[in-house]
C-alpha positions as CSV (number, residue, x, y, z in Angstrom):
1,M,0.0,0.0,0.0
2,P,1.4,3.4,-0.9
3,E,2.1,6.1,1.7
4,L,-0.4,9.0,1.8
5,V,0.9,12.6,1.4
6,V,-1.6,15.4,1.6
7,F,-0.6,18.6,-0.2
8,Q,-1.8,22.2,-0.6
9,T,-0.8,24.8,-3.2
10,E,-0.9,28.5,-3.0
11,R,-4.2,30.2,-4.1
12,D,-6.0,26.8,-4.2
13,T,-9.7,26.3,-4.9
14,L,-10.7,26.8,-1.3
15,Y,-9.1,30.2,-1.1
16,P,-9.7,32.6,0.8
17,L,-10.6,30.1,3.6
18,S,-7.3,28.2,3.1
19,L,-5.2,31.4,3.5
20,S,-5.0,30.9,7.3
21,R,-6.0,27.3,7.6
22,P,-4.9,24.0,6.1
23,A,-7.4,23.2,3.4
24,H,-7.7,19.6,4.6
25,S,-8.9,20.8,8.0
26,L,-12.0,22.6,6.6
27,I,-15.4,21.1,7.2
28,Y,-17.1,19.1,4.5
29,S,-20.4,17.2,5.3
30,Y,-20.0,17.6,9.1
31,R,-16.4,16.4,9.3
32,P,-12.9,17.7,8.3
33,I,-11.9,16.8,4.7
34,L,-8.9,14.9,6.2
35,S,-11.3,12.7,8.2
36,H,-13.1,11.7,5.1
37,L,-9.8,10.9,3.3
38,K,-8.6,8.7,6.2
39,R,-11.9,6.8,6.2
40,G,-12.3,6.6,2.4
41,L,-8.8,5.5,1.6
42,G,-8.1,3.5,4.7
43,I,-4.7,5.1,5.4
44,S,-3.4,8.1,7.4
45,P,-1.0,10.6,6.0
46,S,2.7,10.1,6.6
47,C,3.5,13.7,5.5
48,F,1.9,17.1,4.7
49,I,3.1,19.6,2.1
50,L,1.8,23.0,3.0
51,P,2.6,26.7,2.2
52,Q,5.4,27.6,4.6
53,R,3.2,30.0,6.6
54,L,1.2,27.0,7.8
55,K,4.0,24.8,8.7
56,G,4.4,25.8,12.4
57,Y,0.7,26.0,12.9
58,M,0.2,22.5,11.6
59,E,3.0,21.0,13.6
60,S,1.6,22.5,16.8
61,R,-1.8,21.0,16.2
62,E,-0.5,17.6,14.8
63,V,2.5,17.0,17.1
64,N,3.7,13.8,15.3
65,S,3.1,15.0,11.8
66,K,5.8,15.6,9.2
67,V,5.3,18.9,7.4
68,N,7.4,19.9,4.3
69,D,9.9,17.1,5.1
70,S,12.9,17.2,2.8
71,S,13.0,13.4,2.5
72,T,11.8,11.5,-0.6
73,I,9.5,8.5,-0.2
74,R,8.8,5.8,-2.8
75,D,5.4,4.7,-4.0
76,S,3.5,7.5,-2.5
77,L,-0.1,8.7,-3.1
78,F,-0.2,12.5,-3.2
79,V,-3.7,13.9,-2.6
80,N,-4.8,17.5,-2.9
81,G,-6.1,18.8,0.5
82,C,-9.0,20.5,-1.5
83,V,-10.2,17.2,-2.8
84,R,-13.9,16.4,-2.8
85,P,-14.1,13.2,-0.8
86,S,-17.1,11.7,-2.5
87,I,-17.3,7.9,-3.1
88,E,-16.6,8.4,-6.9
89,V,-13.6,10.7,-6.4
90,L,-12.0,8.5,-3.6
91,K,-12.4,5.4,-5.8
92,S,-10.7,7.1,-8.7
93,I,-7.8,8.0,-6.3
94,A,-7.6,4.5,-4.8
95,D,-7.5,3.0,-8.3
96,L,-4.5,5.1,-9.5
97,A,-1.7,3.0,-10.9
98,P,1.9,4.1,-10.3
99,G,3.0,6.9,-12.6
100,T,-0.5,8.3,-13.1
101,A,-2.3,11.5,-11.9
102,L,-5.8,12.8,-11.7
103,V,-6.2,16.3,-13.1
104,S,-9.1,18.8,-12.9
105,D,-8.9,22.4,-14.4
106,N,-5.1,22.2,-14.8
107,R,-4.7,21.2,-11.1
108,I,-3.5,18.0,-9.7
109,V,-6.2,16.2,-7.7
110,A,-4.1,13.2,-6.8
111,A,-1.0,11.4,-8.1
112,R,0.6,8.0,-7.6
113,L,4.3,8.6,-7.8
114,D,7.4,6.3,-7.5
115,S,9.6,9.0,-6.1
116,H,8.8,12.6,-5.1
117,P,10.1,14.9,-2.3
118,C,7.8,15.6,0.6
119,D,8.4,19.4,0.6
120,T,7.2,20.3,-2.9
121,P,3.6,19.8,-4.2
122,P,3.3,17.9,-7.4
123,L,2.6,20.2,-10.4
124,I,1.4,19.3,-13.8
125,G,4.4,20.7,-15.7
126,E,7.0,18.8,-13.7
127,L,5.0,15.6,-13.7
128,E,4.6,15.8,-17.5
129,K,8.4,16.0,-17.7
130,Q,8.6,12.7,-15.8
131,N,6.1,11.1,-18.3
132,V,3.4,10.8,-15.6
133,K,0.1,9.9,-17.4
134,M,-2.6,12.5,-16.9
135,I,-6.2,11.3,-16.4
136,S,-9.2,13.5,-16.2
137,A,-10.8,13.5,-12.8
138,P,-14.5,13.2,-12.2
139,Q,-16.4,16.5,-12.4
140,S,-16.0,18.9,-9.4
141,S,-13.2,16.8,-7.9
142,L,-11.8,19.9,-6.2
143,L,-13.8,21.7,-3.6
144,T,-14.7,25.4,-3.5
145,P,-16.1,27.4,-0.5
146,W,-19.6,27.2,-1.8
147,L,-19.3,23.4,-2.3
148,L,-18.4,23.1,1.4
149,I,-21.6,24.9,2.2
150,A,-23.6,22.7,-0.2
151,S,-22.1,19.6,1.4
152,M,-24.2,20.2,4.5
153,E,-27.3,19.0,2.7
154,A,-25.9,15.5,3.1
155,K,-27.4,13.1,5.7
156,L,-25.8,12.8,9.1
157,E,-25.3,9.4,10.6
158,G,-27.2,8.6,13.8
159,R,-30.8,8.9,15.1
160,G,-32.6,11.0,17.7
161,V,-30.8,13.3,20.1
162,V,-27.3,12.2,21.3
163,K,-25.7,14.1,24.2
164,G,-22.2,13.9,25.4
165,D,-21.1,14.0,29.1
166,G,-21.9,17.1,31.0
167,V,-24.4,18.6,28.6
168,S,-26.6,21.2,30.2
169,V,-30.2,21.6,28.9
170,E,-32.2,24.4,30.5
171,P,-35.9,23.8,29.7
172,P,-37.7,24.4,27.6
173,V,-35.4,23.3,24.7
174,Y,-37.0,21.6,21.6
175,F,-35.2,19.1,19.4
176,D,-36.7,18.3,16.0
177,T,-35.2,15.1,14.7
178,T,-37.6,14.5,11.9
179,A,-35.1,15.1,9.1
180,G,-32.0,13.9,11.0
181,P,-30.2,13.5,14.4
182,V,-29.0,16.2,16.7
183,L,-25.6,15.5,18.2
184,V,-24.5,17.6,21.2
185,A,-20.9,17.2,22.3
186,E,-19.7,17.1,25.9
187,G,-19.9,20.2,28.0
188,A,-22.3,22.1,25.7
189,I,-24.9,24.5,27.3
190,L,-28.3,24.9,25.7
191,E,-30.2,27.8,27.2
192,A,-34.0,28.0,27.5
193,F,-36.1,28.6,24.4
194,T,-33.5,27.1,22.1
195,R,-34.9,25.1,19.1
196,I,-32.5,22.8,17.2
197,Q,-33.5,21.0,14.0
198,G,-31.5,18.0,12.8
199,P,-29.4,17.1,11.1
200,A,-27.1,19.3,13.3
201,I,-23.9,19.0,15.3
202,I,-23.3,21.2,18.4
203,G,-19.6,21.1,19.4
204,R,-17.8,20.6,22.7
205,N,-18.4,23.3,25.3
206,C,-20.6,25.5,23.0
207,V,-23.1,27.9,24.5
208,I,-26.4,28.2,22.7
209,H,-28.2,31.4,23.8
210,S,-31.9,30.8,23.2
211,A,-31.3,30.3,19.5
212,R,-33.0,28.8,16.6
213,I,-30.6,26.3,14.9
214,N,-32.2,25.1,11.7
215,G,-31.1,21.8,10.0
216,H,-27.9,21.0,8.2
217,T,-25.8,23.0,10.6
218,Y,-22.4,22.4,12.2
219,I,-21.3,24.5,15.2
220,G,-17.6,24.0,16.2
221,E,-16.3,23.7,19.7
222,M,-16.3,26.6,22.2
223,S,-18.5,28.7,20.0
224,K,-21.3,31.0,21.4
225,I,-24.4,31.1,19.2
226,G,-27.6,33.2,19.4
227,G,-30.3,34.3,16.9
228,E,-30.9,32.1,13.9
229,V,-28.5,29.9,12.1
230,E,-29.4,27.7,9.1
231,A,-27.5,25.3,6.9
232,S,-24.1,26.8,7.9
233,I,-20.7,25.8,9.1
234,V,-19.5,27.8,12.1
235,S,-15.9,26.9,13.1
236,A,-14.5,26.7,16.6
237,Y,-14.1,29.7,19.0
238,T,-16.5,31.9,17.1
239,N,-19.0,34.3,18.6
240,K,-22.5,34.9,17.1
241,A,-24.1,35.4,20.5
242,H,-26.9,37.8,19.6
243,F,-30.0,38.1,17.4
244,G,-29.5,38.2,13.6
245,Y,-29.5,35.7,10.8
246,L,-26.7,33.5,9.4
247,G,-27.7,31.2,6.6
248,H,-26.0,28.9,4.1
249,S,-22.6,30.4,5.1
250,Y,-19.1,29.3,6.1
251,V,-17.6,31.0,9.2
252,G,-14.0,30.5,10.1
253,E,-12.4,30.4,13.6
254,W,-12.1,33.3,16.0
255,V,-14.8,35.3,14.1
256,N,-17.1,37.7,15.9
257,V,-20.6,38.5,14.4
258,G,-22.2,41.5,16.1
259,A,-25.9,41.8,17.2
260,G,-28.3,42.3,14.4
261,A,-25.9,41.2,11.6
262,V,-27.6,39.5,8.7
263,T,-26.3,37.4,5.8
264,S,-28.6,37.3,2.7
265,D,-28.7,33.9,1.1
266,L,-31.4,34.3,-1.6
267,K,-31.7,36.7,-4.5
268,N,-34.9,38.6,-5.2
269,T,-35.1,36.9,-8.5
270,Y,-34.7,33.4,-6.9
271,G,-32.0,32.8,-9.5
272,P,-28.6,31.1,-9.1
273,I,-26.0,33.0,-7.2
274,R,-22.7,34.0,-8.9
275,V,-19.4,34.5,-7.1
276,N,-16.0,35.9,-7.9
277,S,-13.5,33.0,-8.0
278,D,-9.9,33.1,-9.3
279,G,-10.5,36.4,-11.1
280,R,-13.7,35.3,-12.9
281,R,-17.4,35.2,-12.3
282,V,-18.7,31.7,-11.6
283,D,-22.3,30.5,-11.5
284,T,-22.5,28.3,-8.4
285,G,-25.8,26.8,-9.5
286,M,-27.0,27.4,-5.9
287,T,-30.1,29.5,-5.2
288,K,-29.3,29.6,-1.5
289,L,-25.8,30.8,-0.7
290,G,-24.8,33.2,2.1
291,A,-21.3,34.5,3.0
292,V,-17.8,33.3,3.6
293,L,-16.4,34.9,6.8
294,C,-12.7,34.0,7.1
295,D,-10.7,33.5,10.3
296,Y,-10.4,36.4,12.7
297,S,-12.9,38.5,10.7
298,K,-15.3,40.8,12.5
299,V,-18.8,41.7,11.5
300,A,-20.2,44.9,13.1
301,I,-23.6,45.3,14.7
302,G,-26.3,45.7,12.2
303,A,-24.1,44.8,9.2
304,L,-25.9,43.4,6.1
305,I,-23.9,41.0,3.9
306,Y,-25.1,40.2,0.3
307,A,-25.4,36.7,-0.9
308,G,-22.2,35.0,-2.1
309,K,-19.7,37.6,-0.7
310,N,-16.4,36.9,1.0
311,V,-15.0,38.7,4.1
312,G,-11.2,38.2,4.1
313,T,-9.0,37.1,7.0
314,A,-9.0,39.5,10.0
315,S,-11.1,42.1,8.1
316,H,-13.7,44.3,9.8
317,V,-17.0,45.1,8.0
318,Y,-19.6,47.7,8.7
319,G,-22.9,48.7,7.1
320,L,-23.9,47.2,3.8
321,V,-21.4,44.7,2.3
322,D,-22.2,44.3,-1.4
323,E,-18.8,43.2,-2.7
324,D,-16.0,40.9,-1.7
325,V,-13.7,42.3,1.0
326,P,-10.0,41.6,0.9
327,P,-8.0,40.4,4.0
328,F,-6.8,42.8,6.7
329,V,-9.0,45.8,5.9
330,S,-11.7,47.9,7.5
331,Y,-14.6,48.0,5.1
332,N,-17.4,50.7,5.4
333,N,-19.2,51.7,2.3
334,R,-20.5,54.8,4.0
335,D,-17.0,56.3,4.0
336,T,-15.5,58.1,1.0
337,S,-12.6,55.7,1.4
338,T,-14.4,52.3,1.6
339,V,-11.4,50.1,2.2
340,K,-8.7,51.0,4.7
341,E,-5.8,48.7,5.5
342,L,-5.7,47.6,9.1
343,N,-2.6,48.1,11.3
344,L,-0.9,44.7,11.5
345,D,0.2,45.1,15.2
346,S,-3.4,46.0,16.0
347,V,-4.7,42.8,14.3
348,V,-2.3,40.7,16.3
349,E,-3.3,42.5,19.6
350,T,-7.0,42.0,18.8
351,A,-6.3,38.2,18.3
352,K,-4.5,38.1,21.6
353,R,-7.4,39.8,23.4
354,M,-10.0,37.5,21.9
355,K,-8.0,34.4,22.9
356,A,-7.4,35.8,26.4
357,R,-11.2,36.0,26.8
358,R,-11.2,32.2,26.5
359,G,-8.2,31.8,28.8
360,L,-5.8,31.1,25.9
361,L,-2.7,32.6,24.6
362,L,-1.8,33.5,21.0
363,S,1.1,31.2,20.1
364,K,4.2,32.3,18.3
365,D,3.2,30.0,15.4
366,E,-0.2,31.7,15.2
367,E,1.3,35.1,15.3
368,F,3.7,34.2,12.6
369,L,0.8,32.9,10.5
370,I,-1.2,36.1,10.9
371,R,1.8,38.3,10.0
372,S,2.7,36.0,7.0
373,C,-0.9,36.2,5.7
374,F,-0.8,40.0,5.9
375,E,2.4,40.2,3.9
376,E,1.3,37.7,1.3
377,T,-2.0,39.5,0.6
378,A,-0.7,43.0,0.2
379,K,-1.5,43.1,-3.5
380,E,-5.1,42.3,-2.8
381,R,-5.5,45.4,-0.7
382,L,-3.9,47.5,-3.5
383,N,-6.6,46.4,-5.9
384,P,-9.6,45.4,-3.9
């Protein structure tokens, strides 16, 4: 059996979410992409190839993992961290013969290689020089942010309401498991007048403030949730503690959504929502699609975000957000100067304060990641 190597390239198909987070750690159908890979392929990665800014972050989270290792391994299966882990795609990867690669839109989905270093992602040009045979991958083999959101329409394993140890339920709380189970992890607190519709996952030590959680929703650990959330992925340590609507959206870690903030997820015409992706307009084919709020971003009270818009890493948004917002800016379309670059030291200090409120410290690796992301996205702020 070949060794598994998970790789990530710059500006991959899951950008901007993957700017500050390994692509394979993003949630797809209620679990991290990597979890689907391990289960579907039956093997765990022996090495990860990531952009250098993510190396320390990854090593601190996966203590025994090798990241950007300079060694070369033989008979290895390289898999893109943005891969769509469907049964069809995983079977195509598992069936790869040595010296062959799956390709989608000029990107490597997976490659079975006899010899390749574990510090450089496989690229089409260099593999063609090695006479590696290119095979067309199944359609939509690489994920995009909107496909992560769409994946939440899948069924969730289990039945009824499943509660972990130490879960506190303050009556009255109503669970609707007609369409799927509700899984509540250990230590979660569900305050009175909360309604949770399955399928849904409530993560470890979450606090649900008298909220309405509609189906097909994932809430990551240590998050605080109020208002209404529907068909969305909310990553760990995020605050949306007050009234407001979050629908068909992906929210990163350490995000704060202020009281009364609303994400639109439906056009007045009921037509498919188009997004900006890799410099072009793309029809997602989805009539319901909210926002992508990247790690450390902040949404002010009363902000209104149009359907299909991105808020970049660490950015602050105010008022009406009717366009994509680049990373590390303050966005307020009521000002004559709509986009203003944030002070980097202030961004770091804000992250430290937010973590301190949870009794945590911002690690050196996390600070390095924030500063690296800022430097690497400078051009985006010049031409927002």
